[in-house]
C-alpha positions in Angstrom: 26.2 19.1 113.6 26.5 22.5 115.4 23.3 24.3 116.0 23.0 27.8 114.7 20.5 30.5 115.6 17.6 31.3 113.2 19.1 34.7 112.3 22.2 32.8 110.9 20.0 30.8 108.6 18.3 33.9 107.5 21.6 35.6 106.8 22.6 32.6 104.6 19.3 32.9 102.7 20.1 36.6 102.0 23.6 35.7 100.8 22.1 33.1 98.5 19.6 35.5 97.1 22.3 38.1 96.4 24.3 35.4 94.6 21.3 34.9 92.4 20.1 31.7 94.0 16.8 30.6 95.7 14.6 33.3 94.2 11.8 31.0 93.1 8.7 32.8 91.8 9.0 35.7 94.3 9.9 39.1 93.0 13.6 39.3 94.2 13.5 42.8 95.7 10.4 42.1 97.7 11.8 38.8 98.9 15.0 40.6 99.9 13.1 43.1 102.0 11.1 40.4 103.8 14.3 38.5 104.6 16.0 41.6 105.7 13.1 42.5 108.2 13.1 38.8 109.3 16.7 39.0 110.2 16.4 42.3 112.1 13.6 40.9 114.2 15.3 37.5 114.8 18.5 39.2 115.9 16.7 41.6 118.1 14.9 38.7 119.9 18.0 36.7 120.1 19.7 39.7 121.7 17.0 39.9 124.4 17.3 36.2 125.2 21.1 36.5 125.4 20.7 39.3 127.9 18.1 37.3 129.9 20.2 34.2 130.2 23.6 35.8 130.3 25.2 33.6 127.6 25.5 33.2 123.9 23.5 30.8 121.8 24.3 27.1 122.6 26.8 28.1 125.3 27.2 26.0 128.4 25.3 27.1 131.5 27.2 28.4 134.5 25.1 29.7 137.3 21.5 28.9 136.4 19.5 31.8 134.9 17.0 29.8 132.9 17.4 28.0 129.6 16.3 28.1 125.9 13.3 26.0 125.0 13.1 26.0 121.2 11.2 28.4 118.9 7.7 29.1 117.7 6.6 31.0 114.7 5.8 34.7 114.8 4.2 36.7 112.0 4.6 40.4 111.0 2.6 42.2 108.4 4.8 44.6 106.2 4.3 46.6 103.1 6.1 43.8 101.2 3.9 41.0 102.6 3.8 38.8 105.7 7.1 38.0 107.4 7.4 34.8 109.4 10.1 34.7 112.0 11.4 32.5 114.8 10.4 33.5 118.3 12.7 32.1 121.0 11.1 30.3 124.0 12.7 30.3 127.4 12.1 28.5 130.7 12.7 29.4 134.4 13.2 33.1 133.6 10.8 36.1 133.1 10.1 36.3 129.4 8.1 39.5 129.4 10.9 41.4 127.6 10.4 39.2 124.6 6.7 39.9 124.5 7.3 43.6 125.0 9.8 43.8 122.1 7.4 41.8 119.8 4.6 44.2 120.6 6.7 47.3 120.0 8.0 46.0 116.6 4.5 45.0 115.4 3.6 48.7 115.4 6.7 49.8 113.7 6.9 47.9 110.5 7.4 51.0 108.3 10.3 52.0 110.4 11.7 48.5 110.3 11.7 48.5 106.5 13.3 51.9 106.4 15.9 50.7 108.9 16.6 47.6 106.8 17.4 49.8 103.8 19.7 52.1 105.7 21.5 49.2 107.4 22.2 47.4 104.1 23.3 50.5 102.4 25.8 51.5 105.1 26.2 48.7 107.6 25.0 50.7 110.6 26.7 50.4 113.9 24.8 49.7 117.1 25.1 53.3 118.0 23.5 54.3 114.7 20.6 52.0 115.4 20.1 53.2 118.9 19.5 56.7 117.5 17.0 55.4 115.0 15.1 52.7 117.1 14.9 53.0 120.8 12.0 52.9 123.3 10.9 55.8 125.5 13.6 55.1 128.0 16.4 55.1 125.4 16.9 51.3 125.3 18.1 49.9 122.0 15.6 47.5 120.5 17.6 46.3 117.5 21.0 44.7 117.2 23.7 45.2 114.5 23.0 43.8 111.1 23.2 44.4 107.3 20.2 44.0 105.1 18.5 45.2 101.9 16.4 47.9 100.4 13.1 49.2 99.1 10.2 51.0 100.6 8.2 53.8 99.0 8.8 55.9 102.2 12.5 56.2 101.5 11.9 57.2 97.9 9.5 59.9 99.0 12.1 61.1 101.5 14.7 61.2 98.7 12.4 63.2 96.5 11.7 65.6 99.3 15.4 66.0 99.8 16.1 66.8 96.1 13.3 69.3 95.9 13.7 71.1 99.2 14.4 74.9 99.6 18.1 75.6 99.8 17.9 79.3 100.6 18.6 78.6 104.2 22.0 77.0 103.4 24.7 79.7 103.3 27.6 78.0 101.4 31.1 79.2 102.0 32.9 76.3 100.2 31.1 73.9 97.8 32.3 70.4 97.0 31.2 68.4 93.9 32.0 64.8 92.9 30.4 61.9 91.1 30.3 58.1 91.2 29.5 55.7 88.3 26.7 53.2 89.1 24.7 50.7 87.0 21.3 52.3 87.4 19.5 50.2 84.8 19.7 46.5 83.9 21.8 45.8 80.8 23.0 49.4 80.6 26.4 51.0 81.0 27.3 52.5 84.3 25.9 56.0 84.7 27.1 58.8 87.0 25.4 60.1 90.1 26.5 63.6 91.2 26.7 64.8 94.7 27.3 68.2 96.3 28.0 69.2 99.9 29.2 72.4 101.4 30.8 74.1 104.4 28.6 76.9 105.5 29.6 80.3 106.9 28.8 78.8 110.3 31.4 76.1 109.7 28.8 73.3 109.3 29.1 70.5 106.7 25.9 70.0 104.9 24.8 67.6 102.1 23.3 69.8 99.4 22.2 67.6 96.5 22.4 64.0 95.1 21.0 63.2 91.6 21.8 61.3 88.4 24.1 63.1 86.0 27.6 62.7 84.4 30.4 64.8 85.7 32.0 64.5 82.2 28.9 66.2 80.6 28.8 69.9 80.9 25.1 69.9 80.2 24.3 67.4 83.0 26.6 69.2 85.5 25.1 72.6 84.7 21.6 71.3 85.1 22.6 69.8 88.5 24.0 73.1 89.7 21.2 75.2 88.2 18.7 73.0 90.0 20.5 74.0 93.3 20.4 77.7 92.3 16.7 77.6 91.4 16.0 76.2 94.9 17.9 79.1 96.5 21.5 78.1 96.8 23.7 81.2 96.7 27.2 81.4 95.3 30.1 80.1 97.4 33.5 81.7 97.6 35.2 78.5 96.3 34.1 75.3 94.6 36.1 72.1 94.7 36.0 69.5 91.9 38.2 66.9 90.4 39.5 67.2 86.8 36.2 66.1 85.1 35.7 68.5 82.2 32.0 68.7 82.6 32.2 69.7 86.3 34.9 72.3 85.7 33.0 74.0 82.9 29.8 73.9 84.8 31.3 75.6 87.8 32.7 78.4 85.6 29.2 78.7 84.0 27.1 78.6 87.1 29.4 80.3 89.6 31.5 82.7 87.5 32.4 84.9 90.5 33.6 81.9 92.6 37.1 80.5 92.8 37.5 77.0 91.3 39.7 74.6 93.2 41.0 71.4 91.7 41.0 68.4 94.1 44.7 68.0 95.0 44.3 64.3 95.9 43.2 63.5 92.4 45.9 65.7 90.9 48.7 64.2 92.9 47.6 60.7 91.9 47.5 61.8 88.3 51.1 63.1 88.6 52.4 60.0 90.5 51.3 57.5 87.8 53.4 59.4 85.2 56.6 58.9 87.1 59.1 56.0 87.6 59.5 54.7 91.1 63.0 56.1 91.3 61.9 59.7 91.3 58.2 59.5 92.3 58.6 60.5 95.9 61.0 63.3 95.2 58.9 64.8 92.4 55.6 64.5 94.2 57.0 66.1 97.4 58.2 69.1 95.3 54.8 69.3 93.6 53.0 69.2 97.0 55.2 71.9 98.3 54.2 74.1 95.4 50.5 73.4 95.7 50.6 74.0 99.5 52.9 77.0 99.5 52.3 79.9 101.9 51.1 82.2 99.0 50.2 82.0 95.3 53.3 83.9 94.5 55.6 81.4 96.3 53.6 78.6 94.7 54.5 79.9 91.2 58.2 80.3 92.2 58.3 76.6 93.4 56.4 75.5 90.2 58.9 77.2 87.9 61.8 75.6 89.8 60.3 72.2 89.5 59.7 72.7 85.8 63.3 73.7 85.3 64.6 70.6 87.1 62.4 68.0 85.6 61.1 69.2 82.2 63.6 67.4 80.0 63.5 64.0 81.9 59.8 63.8 82.8 57.8 66.0 80.4 54.5 64.2 80.8 54.5 64.6 84.6 55.5 68.2 84.3 52.7 68.8 81.8 50.3 67.3 84.3 51.6 69.6 87.0 51.2 72.7 84.8 47.7 71.8 83.6 45.1 73.9 85.5 47.8 75.0 88.0 46.0 78.2 89.0 42.9 76.2 90.0 45.2 73.9 92.0 46.4 76.8 94.1 43.1 78.7 94.4 42.8 77.6 98.1 45.8 79.8 98.8 43.6 82.9 98.6 41.8 81.7 101.7 43.1 81.9 105.3 45.7 79.2 106.2 43.5 77.7 108.9 40.9 76.5 106.4 43.1 75.5 103.4 43.6 71.8 104.5 39.8 71.1 104.3 39.1 72.9 101.0 41.9 71.5 98.8 40.3 68.1 98.2 36.9 66.4 97.7 38.0 63.4 99.8 34.9 63.4 102.1 32.6 62.4 99.2 35.2 60.2 97.6 35.6 58.1 100.8 31.8 58.0 101.2 31.4 56.8 97.6 34.1 54.1 98.2 32.1 52.8 101.1 28.8 52.9 99.2 30.5 51.0 96.4 31.6 48.3 98.8 28.1 48.0 100.2 26.4 47.7 96.8 28.8 45.8 94.6 27.1 42.5 95.1 23.7 43.8 94.1 22.5 42.4 90.8 21.0 44.2 87.9 17.4 43.7 89.1 18.1 46.8 91.2 17.0 49.7 88.9 17.5 53.5 89.1 15.1 54.1 92.0 16.5 51.3 94.3 20.1 52.3 93.6 19.4 56.0 94.3 17.6 55.0 97.5 20.6 53.0 98.6 22.9 55.8 97.8 20.7 58.4 99.6 20.4 56.2 102.7 24.2 55.8 102.7 25.0 59.4 102.2 22.4 61.0 104.3 23.1 58.8 107.3 26.9 59.5 107.0 26.3 63.2 106.8 24.7 63.1 110.2 28.1 62.4 111.7 30.1 65.0 109.7 32.0 67.4 112.0 32.1 71.0 111.2 35.1 73.3 111.2 35.9 76.3 113.4 36.1 79.7 111.7 37.4 82.5 113.9 36.5 86.1 113.7 39.9 86.9 112.0 39.2 84.3 109.3 35.7 85.6 108.9 37.1 89.1 108.2 39.6 87.7 105.7 36.9 85.7 103.9 34.5 88.7 103.8 37.3 90.7 102.1 38.0 87.9 99.7 34.3 87.7 98.9 34.2 91.5 98.1 37.3 91.2 95.9 35.7 88.4 93.9 32.5 90.3 93.5 34.4 93.4 92.3 36.6 91.3 89.9 33.6 89.6 88.4 31.8 93.0 88.1 34.8 94.5 86.3 35.1 91.5 83.9 31.4 91.7 83.0 31.0 95.5 83.0 29.0 97.0 80.2 29.7 100.5 78.7 28.3 103.3 80.7 25.7 104.3 78.2 24.3 100.7 78.3 24.6 100.2 82.0 21.1 100.1 83.5 22.3 99.7 87.0 24.7 97.6 89.1 24.2 93.8 89.0 23.0 92.2 92.2 25.7 90.5 94.2 25.7 86.7 93.8 27.1 86.4 97.4 25.6 87.1 100.8 25.8 90.5 102.5 28.6 91.2 104.9 26.5 90.0 107.8 26.4 86.6 106.1 22.7 86.7 105.4 
């Protein structure tokens, strides 16, 4: 029978627990955390031994650099209880690195538990881990792994995130989306809403993450009003999919902003309404209209498409026409930024990854653990987001667009002169972007 390292045994125990086996009398979440920490420590120690000996576990020796000599038990006190782990023993080689790592880890149990959460939620790469957990000389102490969740520290971090001051974020474009998750045992899936933005400086910033249905106007309005109460100013353009609640909420909370429909969602909606024989031809024509050089040209291409396909494919044409002006709102912006503001794909891809990471988690994970998993996943991914370059010419064009939107909104909401008590404050930033 082939020998396996202790971390492999621990991985199998985690897999069994996620499959609903081997829980015993232990509280499952607490047990999962302890196993997760155990695996991190065992993999870290095995990595040290591998480096010392220059070969993998149970590999044949070449040039002698010492050898493995079994294991002894180590113990680590964590917030979820004591964790027992296997400490590898070596002979004929300096083992001080093992002792050094054990000593360092014993003083970092809180960071270990938080790391365990983040690694399970996202599947961190070795580079991610090096940024989180390295010694004073920058040496990585932990190897790649995937583990589980729960510590109060991460929940407190999430609560601080969703209550922080947003007045320092200067949004140029705002993106909204939602994902359905089972937050409570025995309940239907519920939505979690997320918002991120591109600032006037071109940075991509995660703005908010909280429970709420994108189909419910009330939930979506509360989500956005919470951001506004904490200081978030109006963006020039807001991107959403076709969820009714989100669309109405944007028009309620940001009446002076442009509303852009996510074209990735719209194109998929059109495609499913067409037979294979004409799908490519029709969608290419639709894409040409949505991505035309100007709004006027977009409407010309739209009318041509309607004339060609209305009789044969009325359902697809109706989908094309629905909310058409919102689909081409991005055309009011400079061409250099249009590609990044016509879809909400960044969050959609992130949600797909988060779904893949958490789909095996059973219903004993309630609202708090699921939100912690999502927060760990999203916040870590947001650290790697790359911004966009906005040149001085584009800044000038966007400033003029901002002024036009303010004036248009002011005209639309103007009161009679004898009732006008003064001009309304601008919902946007000043021309120096402050």
